Backbone bond lengths (Angstrom), bond angles and torsions (degrees), N, CA, C in turn:
res aa  C-N    CA-C-N  psi(-1)  N-CA   C-N-CA  omega(-1)  CA-C   N-CA-C  phi
1 M - - - 1.467 - - 1.528 112.27 -
2 T 1.365 114.07 -52.07 1.467 116.88 -179.99 1.511 113.24 -61.94
3 R 1.341 115.64 -40.00 1.453 118.70 179.55 1.530 110.76 -61.89
4 A 1.274 118.98 -39.67 1.462 122.78 -178.47 1.543 110.16 -65.24
5 F 1.338 116.20 -44.76 1.443 119.29 -179.97 1.507 112.49 -61.60
6 V 1.349 116.80 -38.85 1.432 120.95 -178.88 1.525 111.15 -77.99
7 A 1.339 118.27 -55.15 1.444 123.04 -172.87 1.491 113.33 -72.12
8 E 1.334 118.85 -40.12 1.459 121.51 -171.38 1.543 113.42 -98.93
9 H 1.336 116.95 -23.69 1.443 119.73 -175.31 1.522 113.93 -117.54
10 G 1.362 116.73 -4.17 1.464 119.60 171.66 1.488 116.07 81.19
11 F 1.339 119.76 10.66 1.449 122.10 174.69 1.526 110.44 -69.66
12 S 1.305 117.76 156.72 1.473 119.37 176.70 1.526 108.89 -82.94
13 L 1.336 115.01 146.15 1.456 118.62 177.58 1.545 111.10 -59.51
14 E 1.331 116.99 -37.14 1.448 121.66 -179.45 1.529 109.63 -64.85
15 G 1.296 117.29 -33.01 1.470 120.04 -176.53 1.568 111.65 -79.62
16 V 1.344 115.41 -31.43 1.462 120.21 -177.41 1.536 112.69 -86.29
17 S 1.311 117.05 -31.46 1.490 120.29 -177.92 1.501 115.20 -52.43
18 P 1.297 119.71 -45.13 1.460 117.97 -179.64 1.494 113.28 -61.60
19 L 1.361 117.91 -33.54 1.451 122.67 179.04 1.539 111.24 -66.15
20 A 1.338 114.12 -40.47 1.426 118.75 -176.83 1.556 114.18 -82.91
21 I 1.292 114.30 -23.99 1.505 118.89 -171.14 1.516 112.23 -110.71
22 A 1.307 117.26 -70.05 1.459 122.36 -175.72 1.553 112.59 -61.27
23 N 1.314 116.26 -44.42 1.432 119.93 -177.04 1.549 111.02 -68.53
24 T 1.298 114.61 -38.38 1.481 118.90 178.21 1.498 111.28 -64.57
25 A 1.302 115.84 -45.82 1.523 119.22 177.89 1.542 110.28 -61.45
26 R 1.310 117.31 -40.69 1.476 120.87 178.62 1.519 111.28 -62.83
27 V 1.328 117.58 -47.11 1.477 121.14 -178.58 1.531 110.37 -64.55
28 L 1.334 117.48 -36.79 1.463 121.73 -179.80 1.529 112.52 -83.00
29 M 1.318 115.26 0.69 1.500 122.56 179.08 1.565 111.12 58.72
30 L 1.323 116.42 38.87 1.436 122.29 175.15 1.522 108.68 -93.34
31 D 1.339 116.65 83.32 1.450 124.17 -168.12 1.544 114.97 -59.57
32 R 1.316 117.39 -27.45 1.485 122.13 -178.19 1.525 111.13 -95.77
33 K 1.292 119.47 3.12 1.421 123.95 -174.84 1.514 110.36 -113.98
34 G 1.354 116.58 162.59 1.478 122.04 169.00 1.512 116.16 101.35
35 R 1.319 116.90 -14.54 1.506 118.00 179.51 1.515 107.41 -149.94
36 L 1.337 115.96 151.51 1.432 120.60 172.78 1.475 110.99 -94.32
37 E 1.351 115.32 99.45 1.446 123.73 -178.03 1.478 111.50 -146.25
38 R 1.296 119.18 156.01 1.443 122.87 176.69 1.508 109.54 -52.72
39 G 1.332 116.00 134.18 1.473 120.82 177.24 1.534 114.38 87.95
40 R 1.333 115.19 -2.51 1.458 119.34 -179.60 1.536 109.61 -97.67
41 A 1.289 120.00 179.21 1.478 124.57 -174.00 1.505 116.82 -71.07
42 A 1.293 117.69 -15.90 1.477 120.90 -179.19 1.472 111.48 63.55
43 D 1.325 120.43 45.16 1.437 125.76 175.07 1.535 105.95 -93.21
44 A 1.312 116.60 136.58 1.505 117.99 177.65 1.549 106.82 -152.57
45 M 1.346 111.33 155.17 1.463 118.50 177.03 1.538 104.67 -134.44
46 I 1.362 115.51 135.34 1.445 121.53 179.22 1.487 108.78 -107.59
47 L 1.334 115.57 123.30 1.459 122.42 -179.00 1.576 107.56 -121.86
48 P 1.319 117.80 121.11 1.520 117.03 175.41 1.525 106.13 -66.22
49 R 1.334 113.55 142.98 1.458 119.76 -177.97 1.533 111.11 -65.14
50 D 1.293 120.89 -32.45 1.470 122.57 -174.97 1.481 112.45 -72.38
51 T 1.343 118.87 -34.61 1.468 121.78 -177.79 1.471 115.34 -112.56
52 L 1.311 119.31 -27.25 1.446 124.10 -174.18 1.515 112.68 59.49
53 E 1.300 117.84 20.19 1.466 123.20 174.74 1.559 108.05 -84.85
54 I 1.282 116.72 142.22 1.443 119.28 -179.20 1.514 110.09 -65.97
55 A 1.364 113.76 121.22 1.490 118.30 179.93 1.518 113.25 -101.87
56 H 1.309 116.59 -39.03 1.475 122.10 -179.66 1.533 108.45 -144.58
57 V 1.343 114.86 147.25 1.453 120.24 175.55 1.540 106.12 -135.45
58 F 1.336 112.99 133.42 1.464 120.60 174.48 1.513 108.53 -117.16
59 A 1.313 118.26 133.32 1.442 123.36 177.05 1.492 109.47 -127.09
60 C 1.351 116.77 123.05 1.465 121.71 -175.47 1.484 111.69 54.11
61 G 1.337 117.67 35.55 1.432 123.37 175.67 1.497 113.61 83.72
62 K 1.328 119.97 -1.91 1.505 122.02 -179.97 1.509 108.48 -107.85
63 Q 1.363 114.18 137.78 1.499 116.74 177.35 1.511 107.29 -75.74
64 V 1.309 113.84 129.28 1.495 119.71 -177.40 1.527 111.46 -119.06
65 F 1.352 117.49 -13.65 1.454 121.33 -179.47 1.500 109.21 -146.67
66 R 1.361 116.32 131.91 1.488 116.89 176.16 1.526 107.89 -151.86
67 A 1.313 114.88 142.02 1.471 122.21 175.46 1.546 111.72 51.01
68 G 1.357 116.30 42.01 1.464 117.93 174.24 1.515 115.72 82.94
69 E 1.291 116.94 4.46 1.483 120.02 -177.60 1.503 112.58 -127.64
70 L 1.292 119.05 143.08 1.449 122.95 169.14 1.530 108.76 -65.88
71 F 1.332 116.46 125.53 1.431 122.68 -169.76 1.513 114.35 -103.05
72 F 1.318 114.81 -30.40 1.455 120.24 -170.05 1.562 106.39 -142.85
73 T 1.329 115.04 135.51 1.423 119.23 176.44 1.559 108.08 -126.08
74 E 1.265 116.52 131.92 1.472 119.70 176.52 1.531 110.13 -57.73
75 K 1.333 116.15 143.78 1.473 118.92 179.42 1.461 113.33 -59.43
76 F 1.299 123.01 -34.03 1.441 125.45 -179.58 1.480 111.03 -62.63
77 L 1.346 119.10 -23.98 1.422 121.45 -179.34 1.536 114.39 -82.41
78 T 1.372 115.14 -16.12 1.434 118.75 179.66 1.504 114.77 -88.60
79 H 1.320 117.60 -6.94 1.465 121.24 179.54 1.507 108.72 -110.94
80 G 1.278 118.32 151.35 1.419 123.98 176.03 1.532 109.82 97.42
81 D 1.331 113.79 -176.68 1.466 121.10 -175.26 1.503 113.11 -109.75
82 R 1.338 117.09 17.12 1.503 118.95 179.11 1.509 110.62 -71.90
83 R 1.330 112.94 146.51 1.435 118.23 174.14 1.533 108.83 -112.01
84 I 1.323 114.99 128.63 1.465 120.95 -177.01 1.502 107.27 -121.51
85 S 1.344 114.78 127.57 1.451 118.76 179.43 1.524 108.77 -123.83
86 L 1.312 115.18 137.61 1.434 121.72 176.20 1.521 109.91 -106.72
87 Y 1.315 116.62 129.40 1.470 120.14 -178.88 1.517 107.82 -119.48
88 G 1.311 116.49 150.33 1.455 121.15 174.46 1.501 112.89 146.38
89 G 1.228 114.99 165.51 1.482 118.54 -178.65 1.489 113.61 -121.03
């Protein structure tokens, strides 16, 4: 959604981000999500302006995705017989 507003409709990334991030967190009542502030979860996504492709993702202050690859997996995900699939382009 954010990419379409910026790339196809000419909106600024700074103008669209609060709609996609802070408002969504507020509606879902995710109190520690949606903004980079002291005491919050420290989740962030870095998108290069020229492509708007996800370059890096940080969750709870830890880098979990970089250069197109999953970089970090929580230990609880490596144990057990659960199957986790990620979909998207």
